[in-house]
N, C-alpha and C positions, 0 to 999 in steps of 0.2 A: 664815782667814776665820772670824769669830765671828758666829753667828746667834742672835738672841733673838726669839722669836715669841710673840705673844699673839693669841688668837682672840676672836670676839665673846663677851664675858663673860656675856651674858644669853641666849645660844642663838638659834636661828632658827626662825621659824614659816613654814609653807608652807600657803597656803589655796587652795581651788578657787573661792572666791566672794569678792566684796568686800562681802557683806552684813554688817551689824553682828552681833556675837555674840548669839545668841538661844538660850539653853539651855532655855527654858521653865520653868514652875513645877512642878518635878518632885517635890519633897518626898521622902517615904519610899518612894514607888512608882517611883523613877527607873529602876533597872535592870530591875524587873519590866516596865515599860512599853516599855523598849527591846526586849526579847525578844518581847513581845507584838506590837509593831509589825512585827517581821520575820515573825511567824506569820500575822498577818491581812492582810499585803500593803500596809500603809500606809507602810512604809519608802520613802524615807529621812527622812520627818518623824517626829520623836520625840514622840508624844502624851503629854506629862507633865502630868496634871491637878494635881499638887501638892496643897496644902491648899485645899480648896474655899473660895472667897471671899477668899483671901489672895494678896497680891502677893509670892510667894516669892522672886523674884530682884530685886525692887526696881526694875523697869523701868517702873512705872506701869500695867501691865496685869495683869489677874487671870486665872488659870487658862488662859493661852494655851499651846499646844503649842510644843515646841522645833523649831528648824530645823537639821537635821543638817549641811547644807552650810555653816552658819556656824561649825562647829567646824573647827579646823585639821586638815588631812590629816596633817601630820607636824610633830612638834616635835623639833628636832635640837640636841644640846648636845655641844660638844667639850671633853673632859676633857684637862687637861694644858696647860702652857705650855712647850713644848720648847725646849731650848737645845742648840747643837752648836758645836764648834770643829773646823773642817775644815782639816787641815794637808796640804798637797799640794805636791810639786815636780814640775813637768812638764819633761821632757827631750826635745828634738827634735834630730835629726841629719839633715843632708841634704847631698847632693852633686849638682852639676849641671854641664853642659858643653854646648857647641855645636860642630858639625862642619860645615864648609863642604865638602860632598862634591864639589860642582862649582860653577861659576859660576851654575848654575840651581837647585841644590838645597841647602837649608840644613836641618840637623837640630838640634833642641833636645831634650835628654833629661836625666833626673834620677831620683833615688831619695830618698825621705824616710822617716824612722822617728820615731814619737811614742810616748812612754810616760808614764803618770801613776802616781805613787807612792801615791796615796790608797787607803786600804783601808777599806771599810765596816765599822762596828762590829758586833759580834755582836748588839747590842741592836736592830738593824734587822730582826730576824726576829720573826715572831709565833708563839707556841707553838701548834702545830697539827699534825694528821696530814698536812696538805697541805704538801709541801716548799716552803720560801720562804727568802729571805735567804741569807747565806753566800757572796755573790759574791766571787770572787777578782779580782786585777788582770788587765786585758786587756793582754797584752804582745806581740801579734803584728801590730801596726799598721804594716805595710810598704806604702809607696805609691809605685810607679813611675809616671813620666810620660814621654810622648813627643810631640813636635810637629814639624811640617815646614812649610817654605815652598818652593814650587816655581814657577819661572817658565818657561813653555813655550819662550820665546825670549828670549835676553838683550836687554834694551832694549825688549822688547815691551810690549803694553798689557794682557796677561793675567797674573793672579797667583792661585795656588791655595794655600790654607792648610788645615791639618787638625791634629788632635791626639787623644790618648787619655790618660786618667790616672785614678788613684784618689786621692780626697781624703777624709781623715778629719776628723771633727768633734771638738770638745772635749766630753767627757761629764761630767767630774768635778764641776764646780761647778754643774751643772744638776740632772740627775735623781737621782744618788746623794745629793746634798745635800738634795734634797727628802725622799728616803727617810730620811735620817739625822735630820732634824728632826721628821718626822711619825711616826716609829716610836715616839715617846714620847707620842702622842696616841691617843685613842679617840673616835670619833663615835658617841654614843648616840642611838638613835631610839625614839620612842614615837608612837603613832597615836591622837591624841585623838578623831578622828572615828569610827574603827572601834570604839574602846572607849567612846565618848561620855563622855570624860573632860574635865571642865571646866577648861581651862587656856588663858589668853590672855595677850597681851603686857600687857594692863591689870593682870592679877593679879600679874605679875612686877614691874611698876613699883610696885605698891602694897605687896606683901609682901616683895619681894626674891627674888633667884634662889635663895638658900640654903633658904628656906622651901619653895620649889617643888620643888627637887631632893629634899628630904626625903620628898615625897609621890610621887615618880616612881620607877619601876623600869625599869632598862635591862638586860634579860637579855642574857647573852653573845651569843645568836644575833641580837640587834638592835644590836650594836655593830660599827661599821665600823672596821677597823684598817688600817694602812699597812705596806707592806713592799716588797721587791724580788724579782725572780726569782732563782733559784739561780745564774744566770750572767747577767752584763751585758757585752754586746759594745759596742765603740765604733762609733757610726754612721759609715758611709762612703758615698761616692757614686762611681759609675763613670760617667765622662762621655766622650762622643765628639763631635767637631764637624768639619765639613767646609764650607769656604767658597770662593767664587770671586769675584774682583774684576776689573773692567775699566775702564780709563781711556778716557773719551770726550772727544776733543779735548784741550785743555790745562788745562781748569778743572773738569771734571765726572768723577765716578767712580760706578759702580754696584756694589753688593755683594749677594751672596746667601749666606746661611749657614744650615746645618742643624745643630741641636744635639739630642743624645739623651742623657739621663742616667737612671740608676736608682739609687735610694737603698736601702741595706740596713741592717738592725739599728737602725731608727728607734725611738725610745723612745715607748711607749704606756702607758696605765694599763689594767690588766686585772684582773678579779675572779678570783683563784685559788680562791676558795671560794664559788661562786655558789649562789643559791637553786635547789634542784632540784624542789621541790614546795611547795604551800601546804596548811597544815593545815585541817581542817574549820572552824575558827573564824577562818581568814584569816591565820594567822601563818606567817612564812617558815621553811622547813626547808632548811638548808644541806648541802652535800656533807659537810663536817665539822660536825656540829650542836653541837659543844662551843664553837664560836665563830661570829662573824658573817662578813660579807664581808671579804675581804682584798684591798684595792686595792693592787696591786703594780706598780711600774715594771718593765716588761719591754722588751726590745729586739728585738721580733719584727715590727716594722713595716717596710713598704717604700713607696717612692715611685717615680713614673714621670713623666718630662717629655719632650715632643717639641716643638721649636720651629723655625719657619722665619722668618728675618729678611730683609727686602728693604729696601735702603737706596739712596737717591740723594742725592748731595751736590755742590753747586756752590760753588766757592771763588773769589771775586774778589780784587782788590787790597785793598779795604777792606770788603767785604761777603761774606756767605755765606748759603746756604740749605741746610737739611738736612731730608729727609723719610724716614720709616721706617714700615714696616708689619710687624707681627708676628702670625703665626698660631701658637697654641700650645695644648697640651693638658697639664694638670698633674693628676695623680692621686696619692692616697696612701691609707693604711689607717687613718687616725685623726687626732685632734686632738693638738696639742702639749700635754703635761701641764702645762707651765709657763704656759699661756695659757688664759684663759676659765674657770678653775675646774675642778672634777672632772668628767671625762667618761669613761665606760667603755662598751665595746661591749655591747649588750643580750645578745648570746650570746657569752660569753667563749671558748667552744670552737669558734667559727667565725669567726676573725679575717678570713679571706678574704672574707667577706660584707661587710666594712667598706670594701672598696675603693670609692672614689668620688672625685669632683672635689676637688682641694685647695682650701683656703680662698681662695687668691689666684688661682684659675684664671680668666683672662679670655681667651676664645678669639681675639678680634680686638682689635688695638690699632693706632691710627694716630697718629703725632706729626709735625707739621710745624713747624719753627722756623727762625728766621733773625735776622740782624743787618745793618743797613745804615746808611750815612751819609746824613744829610739835607743838602740844598743850602743851608742857612742856619744861622747862629749856632753852627756847630760841633756841632750836635746829632746824636745817633744814636738809632735806633729799633730795638728788638728785640721779639720776640714768639714765642709758642708756641700752637699749637692741638693739643688732645688729644681723642681719641675712643676709647672702648673699650666692648666689650660687658659685660654684667652679671656680677657675682660670684655664685657659688652660695650657697644658704642651706640649713641643715639643718632638716628638718621633724621636730619631736619631738611626742610625745603631750601633753606638759605635765603628766603625772601619772607616778607610779612604776609603770610598766607600759605596756602598749599597749591597755588596755581600761578602761572605767569601769563599776563595779558599780552596776547600777540597782536590783536587787531586794533588796540587802543580803546575798545569798548569794554567797560567793566562787565557787561553781560557775557563776555567771552569766557569769564571764569565765574560760574555760579557761586553765589555766596555760601561760605561755610564758616563755622565759628573759628575765631582766632585771627581773622583778616583785619588789617589796618588798626592794630592796637599798639604798634610801635615795637613789638617784641618779635625777634627773629628766631623763635624756637618752635615754630609750627612745623608739622611733619607732612610729607606727601600723603594723600588720601590712602587709607588702608595699611599704613605703616604704624606699628605700635611703638611705644616708648622703649628705648634700650633693647631693641630686638637684635642688634648686632648683625652677625653673619646670617641670621635667619630672617632678616628683613625681606619682604617680597620685592622682587626686582621690577615688576611691571609698572607700578606707580612711579618708581624712581626713574626708569627709562622714559616714561611718558613726560615727566617734568624736564628731563634733559633734552628730549625731542623738541619741546616747545622753545627751549633756549636756542636750539639749532635753527628753528624756523625764524626766530628773530635775527639770528646771525646771518642766515642766508639772505634776508632782505637787505641787511646792512652791507654785506659783501657785494650784492648786485648793484646797489646804488652808490657804493663807495669802494671801487676796486682797490684803492690804496690801503683799505683797512685789512681785508683778507684774513680775518681771524679763523683759526681752525675749528672744526666742529667737535662737539663733545662725543666721545665714543660711548656706545651703549655698554652697560655693565652686565657681565656674564656671571659673575660670582663675587661673593664677599667672604672674608675670613677674619677670624680673631687670632692674632699671632700668639703662640704659646711662649712661655717664659722658661728658660733653662740657664742655670748658672752654677759654676763650681768655684768655691773659694778654698784656699789653703793657708795655713799659718804654721811657720816653723819658728820655735821659740826656745829660749833657755832661761829657766828661772834661776835666781841667785839670791843670797842673803847678804846683809851688811849690817853694820853697827851691832856686832855681836849677836846676830840672829834676830834683832828687834825690827829690822827693816826688810822688806821684800821687794824684789824687782824682777823685770824680764827684759831681755833683749829679743826682739822679734823681727821677722821678715814675713809679711803677709801679701798675698796676691788675690785680688778680687777678680772674678770672671777670668779664670786661668786660660780658657780657650778662646777668649775674646769674642764670645757669642754676641751677635747683635740681637737684642731683645726689644722689639718695637713696643711703644707705649700707646699714647692716645691716637685714635684713628680719626681722620678727617671725615666728618659726618654730614657736611653740607652737600646735598644731592647735586647741586649745580656747579660744584667746584671741580676744577680740572684734575685735582688730585684726590677726588672723592674715593673713600675706601682705603686710602694709603696711610701708613703711619706718619705722624708729624712730630713725635717725641720718642725718647727712649725710656724703657721701663727700668733699666739698670745701667751701671757704668760700663765703659769699655775696660779692657784689661788695665788694672791699676796696681802698681807695686808700691808698697810702703815699707820703710825700714825705720824702726823706732826703739825707744827705751821707755819702760814704764817703771816708776819708782813709787813705793807707798809703804804703809805699815800693815 
């Protein structure tokens, strides 16, 4: 597998406001007035008088102060266009058998072994006093399985099934591949707002990225690098299940099944070289201060799943009905590093605190479906009704840390793990990962209140800005999912009965129910707690023909 990667060639800006850039008419007194603003308490507005009577920044206004929140919080630039050729041979050996112990008891058993020959290159390590990289092949992936089927009475109506097994995942072309291609990159960070450095996307468009990079400095402590842990284990899952089934009459059956599984060695991203304190001028100090954060793929995650399935099915000569209800609880310790961008635990030394609901956790799910023959024109009608409770969402602070500096002094926000590492997945203090509608509201509203304090100062000194305040959050909810789909169709034969086909009309989401999807989880966003995507389609009508053998 050959991988050729190119990242955003002009870098990325992160803002805390959608205000137009307003640096003010600073002139030669620019930096002097920045420090003066901090001393006299007028921060976060930068009072830059510039040259009296002149429009220094060409915006049509004379001698107006700058607005610090119009500066980008972070400018991020990725150095390198990594390439990697991943050569791997995967070998799997397995043996399986079944033993009819008695007319009532059947055993299925087997053993499987998987090994990958891929070896991470030595370049996947970051030079640092923090151990990283150098992972060897994982060669102990032995997976036994056992299942049974038991009938209490031969010819009876009861059936009991169960099983246990270990199931390994494939690791090589996922996380090590990511490490291999990203080990050749460096993410440089600079903080235009904290340094009151005038840089915007407009300047890059006008002058080009090369001219901007010449003026920027990315010290090693502000460069995020990628690596892996010193050992990478193959993720695996241990699963148990036990179910019972009973025949009711000649056409109905009811089933109940309990499943329990636990995942081990799940891949996560973790900062091996986190920020341990903030300097008096607001710069991060890392555990190894010769380099910045090391975002490493580690296999220290776990997952937990418990599910109960209840099913009733009726089967007629030409029709059937099936209904199922599932109660489940799914938890894990972090987000998949291959989905949704870079996400790292705020406190890399306390992974256990990241245990929370899995992204796909829906506690209750009901599905009723069926198919029946209509009494005219050879038509058939099928349909499905689905209902499920809401998905969790992760509440983040929306800034690099769990606090917002109001006074301009870093001491205004006591240091907590996760600040100033360039990753915006930190959470307000006291909020757990993926707590969704159960997230405590007090720390969320405290963060929003600090945003309002900043905005109040800006509005007082800049009446023309007049941005509205963020309302306090009174409740959060996880939207449920409900959908009804129907399908009207007529089967037909052709080519002397050798070919089969259907003409069909199907309608998805018959009642045009709006099913919200992802929820905005940034606590300082104006639409925080509101859906920003849909989990299903609007009413959709399709007419078609299906032909086959």
